[in-house]
N, C-alpha and C positions, 0 to 999 in steps of 0.2 A: 429201484428200477422203473417203477411210475412216477420219481423228479425227473431222471434222466432222462426218458421218454419226452417229458413235457418239453423237458430244454432245447431238447433236440428239434422238436416240431416247431418251438420258436425260433428256432436260427432259418430253418429250412422258410417257414414263413415271411419273415424278417428278409429273407433273402432275395426269396420272391418279388415280397414286396417294393423292394430296392431298384431290382430291373427292371421292374416295370415301369418305374419313374423316369429312368433315363430314353429322354424321345432317338426316335429312329434318325433323326438329323443328326445327332451329337456324330455317330458313327457314319453313315450313310448321307452326302451332298443333296440336297434336294434337287427335283428335276423338274421346276413349274414353269413352263415355256411362258405361262401369263406373266411372269417377275422376274424381276432382277433380284437377284439374292445371293447373301453372305452367311454363311457358318464363321464365327470366332472364337477361339477359344484364350485365355489367359489364366496367366496362375494368380491365385487371389495373395501372392505377396508381392503383388504389386500393388502400390498405392493407386486408388483410383480406377479399379482395375474394369469395373464397368463401363465408366466412360471412357477408356481407354480400348476397350473393346467394342463400343458405336463408333470411334473414330477408323478405327482398322476398319469395320463394315462399309462405314462409307466411301473410304476412298478402294476399297473391292468394289463396289459397285460403282461407282465412278468408272474405274478403269472398265469396266463391263459394257458400260455407254460409251464409253470411248470409240470400244469395237464396232458397235454398232455406227456411231458417226462417221467412223474413217470408213466404211462402205457407201455411205448415202453423200460423202462431200462430192463434190462435182471437179473432176480433179482439172480439167480445161481451165477451170476458173482460177484454181491454186497454183496452175504450172504460168498460167498468163501474168500475176501479178506477183510474181518471186516469194510470195509465203509460201513456206512447207505448209501441206497440211497437219503434221504433228503439232504447228502452233495454234491452228485454228481446231485442231481437237481440245487443245491445252485449253486454249479461251474460251470452248464452249464449254466445256467442263468445269471451268472457274466461273461460268456466268449461270449456270444451272443451278450450283451448290447450294442456292436457299430451299431449292425444293428435295435435292437430296436429303437436306435437316428433318423433311416430314416423312423420312423413310421408318417403316411400322418395325416395332420390336415384335416379333409374331412367337418366339418364344427363349425362354430361358434356362439353365439348368445348370444345378453345381453339386459339388462333391467336397471332402474336406480342404483339396488341395486346388483344385480347377473349375473355372466357371467358363462356362458355353453361351454363345448367345446368337441368336438367328433372328437376322433382319430380311424384309424383303420391301420393294417395292413395284407398285403395278405398272408394266409397259405401256398399260394404255392410260392408262390414267397421267405418268408423265408426258407421253408424246399429245396429250389431249392439252395439258398445261404450258407445253412448250408451243404448240399450235396457237394457242390462245395468244399466248406471249409475243409469236412472229407477227402475227395480225395484226396488231396493237403496234409494234416495231413498223411494220410499214405502213402504216398509215402517217405513222407520223413523220417517216423517211419521206412520204411523198410531199408534203409539205413544205419540208426541207429541202428537196429538190427543186421544187416550182422557187420557194427562195432564193435556190443557186443561182436558176435559168434565167432569174427575172433581174439580177443583179449586174448590174454593166460599170456604173460608176459607184456603186457599192463592191467592190470585188472582194474586200476584204472579209465583209458583212456574210457575201457568198458562199467564201470557203469556209469561213465557220460552221455556214449552216451544211455546208457538201461533208465535212469532215465529223460532226455529228451525225449525219444521215446515216453515214458508215458506221459510225461505231452501235448505231441502233442495230442494223440489219447481219453485219457479220459475223453474229454469234448465231445467224440462223442460216449460212452457207451449206447445212446439210437438209434443208427443206425446200420446199417451192416456193420461191419465192416472186413467183409472176404473180403480175399485175398488168391492170389498165393504167396507161400515163400517154394523155394528148394523142387519144383517140386510137392508142394500138398497144395491143398486148406485149410486154416487156420482163426481163429477168432484172426486177430493182437493186440487187446488186451490182449487176454486170452496168448497168445504167451508173450508178455511183462512181463504182470502178473507171468507167472509160471517161467519163468526166474528171475524176482525181489525175490521172496518166495523160491526157492533154493536158493538163493545166499550165506545166510550164511554157508551152509553147505558143499560150496565149499570152503572157506577162511578156511586154514588150519597156525594157530599162533602158536608160542613157543618162550619160553625165556631158554633159556639154562640151565640156574641153578633153580632148586626149591626151594632151601634153600641157603640165608646167613646171615653169622653173621655181627653183627654193630654195634658200638657205637654210642650212641646217644649224641646228642648236638655238637659232632668235624666235623668241616668241612673238611673232607676228601672224596674226588670222588670214587664212585665207579661203574665200566663200565661194565656191563651185557648182552652178546651178543644177539640179540633177533631176531627173522624168521617170515615171513609171504609168503605163496604159497598159489596156488589158482589150484585146482583141477576140472581136466576135461578128460572124459573117461580114467578115472583109471592112470590117468598122472598129474604129479604135474607141476606145473610153478613158478617160482621165481616171485614176484608180483614187478616191478620196481618202483621207485618215489609213493609209494603208503603210505598214510595219515594216521598214529596212533597214537595211544593216551594213554599213561601211566598215572594211579590214584592209589590213597590211598583206598582199599577196610576196612583197620584196619588200625588207627594210623596217623601220619602226617609227613611231614617233605617237605623238597625243592630236588625236580628233574625236570627234562628237561619233560616235559608234552607231548609236540604236534612235534612228530619228522618224517621223510619220510626215508623211505627205499632205499637203493642203486641200482645198476642195479642186483645185485644179492638176492634182495629182505631181503639185510641186514640191520638192524638198533641195536643197543642198548639203553638200559634203564642205566642212568646217574643219581645214588643217588648223590644229596650236601651232604644234612645232613640230618637227623634223629631229629625232633626237642622233642618226646615224649618217655618216659621211657617205658610204653608198651610194653609187648612182650608175642606172637608173635604177629609182624605187617603182613601186607601183602598188596602187589601193585599188580596192574592187568594191561594185555595190550590187546586192541582190537581198533577197526577200527575207526577212528576219524570222525562219522557222519557229525558233524559241516562242514567239508571239501565240504560237498553235500548240505545240509540243507542250505546254505548262499546262495546259487544259484538258489535254485529251488524258482521258482514262482507260482505253483497250489497248492494252500492246502490241495487238496486230495491227491496228490503223494508226497507230503512234510510229510503229517502223515504216509501213506502206508508207507514211509521208516525208519522215526522215530519206526515203531511200532514192526519192523523185530530186533530180539533176534540174534545178532553175535557172534560168538565166543570169547571166555574168557581166556588167559593165565597169570598164576598167581607165583609170586616168595612170599616165606615167609620169613621172615625177625626177625631174631633171636636178640632180641637188647639189649645190656648189659649199663650199668652207665660207663664214664669213668674211666681209670683204675690209681692209681697214688701210687708209690714205694715211698717211707720216707728215705731219707740218713739223717739223724741224728747224730750231735754229740755235747759235754760239754767239753769245754775245753780239747779238741782233744782226747776224749777218746768216744765209743758208748754212745747214749744216756741211759736214766734211766727211770720211769715207767711215765715220763713227755711226755713223746715221745707220750702217750695213748692221751693226750690231742688233738697234733697235728691229729690224727685218725679222734678222734670222732667230732673234726670240719669238718673235712672234708667230712665224712659221711653225717654229719647234712647240707654238702652242697651239696649232691647227688655225692658225689664220692665214687668210691668202691675203698679201698687201701687193695694192696696183697703184700705178705710178698717174693716175687719173682720177682724181677728185669725186668726179661726177659718177664713177663707178662704182664707189666705195659703200659699205654700209655704214662705216666708223671713222672718225678722223681721230688719228692720236696726234695730238700738239704738245709738242713737248722744247721746249724752252729751257736753256742752260745760260746763265751768265757768269765772269770770274772776275777775281780780284785777286790783285796784286799783294803777296804777302812779303816780309821779310827772308832775309838773307839769313841763312842758318851758319854762319862761319866755322861752327865746330866740324859742320858737317859739308858746307863746302857746297853747299843746295841751296837754292832757290825756292821758296814756299808759295801756295797760292791756293784760294779758296775758291769754291764754286757754290753759287746755291740753283736749284730744279725746280722747276714745277711742269706739272704733266696734267692736262687735261682730255678725256673723253668728251666726244660728242656725235651726237647720231646726225650724220653726214647731211641726210634727206630733211629732216628737220631742224636742222641748224640749234639743235637743243642740247649745252650742256651735260650730261651724265654722270660723268664723274670728276673731280679735282683734289689734287695734292701737292704738297711742297717738303723740299728734301733742299738742308740750308748746312752750311759747313761744311763741306766736301773738300776734303784737303788734300792735297798734291805737292810734290815736288821735282826740282830739274835739276839741272848744270846749269843753264841759262833760265833768262826769265821770260824767253818765248816758248822753251822745252816745257817750263812749270806750267803754264799758262795749257799748253796742248793737251799735258796731262790732267789737269785739271776736267778738262773734255770729258777723254777717254773714264775718268773715273766717277763724273756724273752720269754719262751713260751706264756705266757697270752696273752703278748704282740701280738706275731705273729696273736695268732688266732685272738685276736679282731681288729686289724690293719691294716693286710696283707693278710688273706687267701681270707678273702671273695674278694677282687680285685682281686687277681691271679684268682680264677674260677670264676669268672664274667665277666672278660673282656680277659685273655688269655686263657681261655680253655672252656666257656659255651657261648661266646657272640654269 
């Protein structure tokens, strides 16, 4: 009996001891208003359960901070800039993550199956840290705002400074951002946002020509002067080294898309080739947003900048097909009606045939000479042969681009004259079927 009594006492003592080891926060959530706190539970079957418990605690405390931030953000600012407060909260929470990594493991408890962890973060130390970070950001952002306001000819540099200043301050829009600037008290974030919002109306773009006649498919460069200026206090300043982008609004082709201006704000649109026959086509000029977006890290500022509608300058293109003039002869005389076969084939290949050589981009020179053959008694037909030469010339430069010859083109007819005319037809048909496609595709519309 003595042994049984002793064993029973041991079980009671052990039970009381185990009960005393279980902290109260395991069953009852801590309610200390001085701290953000989180109690998390994880099964010990999960690998790295202690690390996963800490990650969950970070997320929970981060959510508690978000609730506080939500009540502190100036609603008017978020409505004006079009960025929902949820995005600002998410960004502020993300930017504060390095401080959350310093949260304190206040206590832990585990049994055979589960693991509990109690993490907390002092609200006062967190707030003090954020105020310290805000003050540093405000100091740096003020210098950047000064750079922007002083930038006239260096508008591109000024925009970079403005965006960097916004990246520094947007994470603190739940705090007071009042500061002195140019002798008056201002909200720094509002000052920065207002300048960004007005930026599009300060940039003046221009393409020197409003309309341009171009020929599709030809590799001929067109250079059209363009310009950008920054307007401030009713004065315009040329934008030096400013990134711009040209693009097709309608149509398509090869052009130099991304350019930068010189010190006088000048650049040029370079069209290398128009690939479509549609007309009219249109090309636009605007600022190259990607120049700045690629270097932005803050997603809220990136979205704000992306939403800006910058001015656009345009040029209209009146597009025509390549024009060809046919210089045709048969037996040293001007061509007959068979010349129409050449014209129809060229039109089928998307060429325009003109009667005035001065209006032509290309000259197609076709020379056919025929020779009388023998009389074929068994067929009661006269034979004839023809030789043809074909040459393509650049009309404006009077330069030969391509030439070839076709010889031994045979034909027959009931009379010598008919055989001769048939040799012309056979020669033209041979050129249409075997030569013109190659000429057009490889030497005109390549």
